[in-house]
C-alpha atoms as one frame of an Amber mdcrd trajectory, in Angstrom:
protein
  -8.202 -21.314 -13.866 -12.111 -21.028 -13.135 -14.236 -17.939 -13.740 -14.560
 -17.396 -10.163 -10.676 -17.371  -9.682 -10.591 -14.869 -12.679 -13.196 -12.719
 -11.205 -11.584 -12.743  -7.854  -8.291 -11.908  -9.322  -9.882  -8.883 -11.181
 -11.848  -7.721  -8.091  -8.516  -7.922  -6.251  -6.606  -5.690  -8.681  -9.484
  -3.121  -8.842  -9.340  -2.984  -5.091  -5.689  -1.916  -5.370  -6.130   0.786
  -8.137  -7.228   3.342  -5.635  -4.606   5.555  -3.928  -6.961   5.884  -1.061
  -7.285   2.142  -0.624  -3.552   1.853  -0.753  -3.120   4.421   1.986  -5.820
   2.569   4.099  -3.697  -0.493   4.074  -0.761   1.327   4.875  -2.577   2.807
   7.982  -3.717  -0.488   9.027  -0.435  -2.335   8.518   1.106  -2.074  11.947
  -2.000  -1.497  14.048  -5.468  -2.478  13.490  -7.974   0.402  13.118 -11.737
   0.667  13.180 -13.857   2.190  10.389 -14.436   5.255  12.658 -10.695   5.741
  12.811 -10.093   5.076   9.200 -12.636   7.677   8.407 -11.338  10.245  10.815
  -7.579   9.834   9.409  -8.569  10.307   5.782 -11.239  12.805   6.605 -14.019
  10.811   5.321 -17.769  10.204   6.111 -17.947   6.748   7.896 -20.067   5.307
   4.862 -17.574   6.270   2.212 -14.760   4.696   4.418 -16.911   1.558   5.123
 -17.095   1.213   1.233 -13.397   1.179   0.944 -12.895  -1.162   3.909 -15.438
  -3.604   2.591 -13.834  -3.659  -0.745 -10.313  -4.371   0.829 -12.116  -6.972
   3.302 -14.003  -8.719   0.642 -10.622  -9.132  -1.425  -8.384 -10.253   1.520
  -6.178  -7.331   1.799  -7.772  -6.351   5.224  -8.657  -8.811   7.850 -11.235
  -8.245  10.570  -9.954  -8.468  14.091 -12.076  -9.673  17.085 -14.697  -6.866
  18.006 -13.715  -4.598  20.749 -15.756  -1.898  22.906 -15.182   1.451  21.417
 -14.981   4.947  23.187 -18.697   5.365  23.202 -19.449   1.987  24.471 -20.336
   0.416  21.066 -18.836  -2.737  19.620 -16.130  -1.673  16.953 -14.392  -4.022
  14.595 -10.662  -3.171  13.989  -9.028  -4.010  10.722  -5.540  -5.033   9.770
  -3.760  -5.256   6.729  -3.103  -8.870   5.661   0.183  -7.852   3.642  -1.307
  -9.845   0.588  -1.093  -6.741  -1.644   2.691  -6.842  -1.444   3.014 -10.000
  -3.545  -0.134  -9.376  -5.730   0.773  -8.160  -9.066  -1.361  -5.618 -10.671
  -0.759  -4.643 -14.214   0.113  -1.145 -14.792  -0.062  -0.171 -11.008   2.926
   2.403 -11.305   0.758   5.640 -11.687  -1.358   4.580  -8.729   1.759   3.882
  -6.588   3.187   7.382  -7.585  -0.131   9.030  -6.841  -0.396   7.147  -3.417
   3.188   8.247  -2.679   2.377  11.995  -3.330  -0.715  11.757  -1.046   1.420
  10.185   1.657   4.013  12.712   1.499   1.749  15.718   1.219   1.831  16.481
   5.044   5.439  15.013   5.665   7.998  17.736   6.677  10.622  18.125   4.033
  13.379  17.278   6.621  11.819  13.851   7.054  11.790  13.114   3.355  14.916
  11.125   2.245  14.643  11.084  -1.409  17.436  10.014  -3.820  17.426  10.266
  -7.683  19.707   8.648  -9.904  20.551   8.162 -13.530  22.542   5.117 -14.667
  23.267   3.590 -18.000  22.975  -0.159 -17.809  22.519  -3.166 -20.295  19.855
  -5.834 -19.813  22.069  -7.791 -17.359  22.854  -4.810 -15.395  19.120  -3.725
 -15.346  18.189  -7.163 -14.245  20.852  -7.191 -11.472  19.540  -3.775 -10.258
  16.052  -4.955 -10.052  16.884  -8.245  -8.414  19.200  -6.683  -5.773  16.501
  -3.812  -4.940  13.824  -6.642  -4.734  15.971  -8.690  -2.372  16.758  -5.902
  -0.070  12.875  -4.936   0.073  11.754  -8.472   0.615  14.286  -8.662   3.324
  12.899  -5.739   5.198   9.197  -6.554   4.302   9.650 -10.099   5.933  11.388
  -8.816   8.970   9.095  -8.430  12.039   8.234  -4.770  12.985  10.573  -3.177
  15.558   8.382  -2.628  18.713   9.895   0.776  19.195  10.263   1.736  15.517
   8.172   4.219  13.662   6.307   3.394  10.355   8.057   4.448   7.365   7.122
   4.171   3.653   9.504   3.134   0.657   8.836   3.779  -3.035  11.354   2.546
  -5.579  10.652   3.272  -9.201  13.019   2.706 -12.181  12.083   3.589 -15.742
  13.793   4.204 -19.057  14.484   7.829 -19.748  11.988   9.365 -22.105  13.955
  11.214 -24.772  12.119  13.781 -27.048  13.902  14.938 -30.285  13.292  18.573
 -31.518
């Protein structure tokens, strides 16, 4: 691996360590959005939004679509998520994903949240099987074309060993 490859991988990892950038990717997943639309969605000034858009664009997580004429007659560039982030490993990304999830659900009505929490006790083989099966289901749905009449939903799956504190 060359230094450029390593530098690019580090830039890509840094790009994904921001809950806001993760949310921008989700926002642009099923429909391309302009910087103006992204700024409005996340209540950002356009300069701040453009910084995040360029970071995602430079690392290949967003792609520019053909320019279009905006509401005021100016040319605007819509951006779409490339899905590249789904399979790009980022060390210690867990806390960023949890924070992203919390920000995403902040304004979701409680009746629209379908959350399950479960505790199990598994040996190594059982843990591996659980992870593999969960991954298979997620990959199956990730690779499936979007339903034209569907609504965007987000999924977060987290497993962890229970922390035990002796007193």
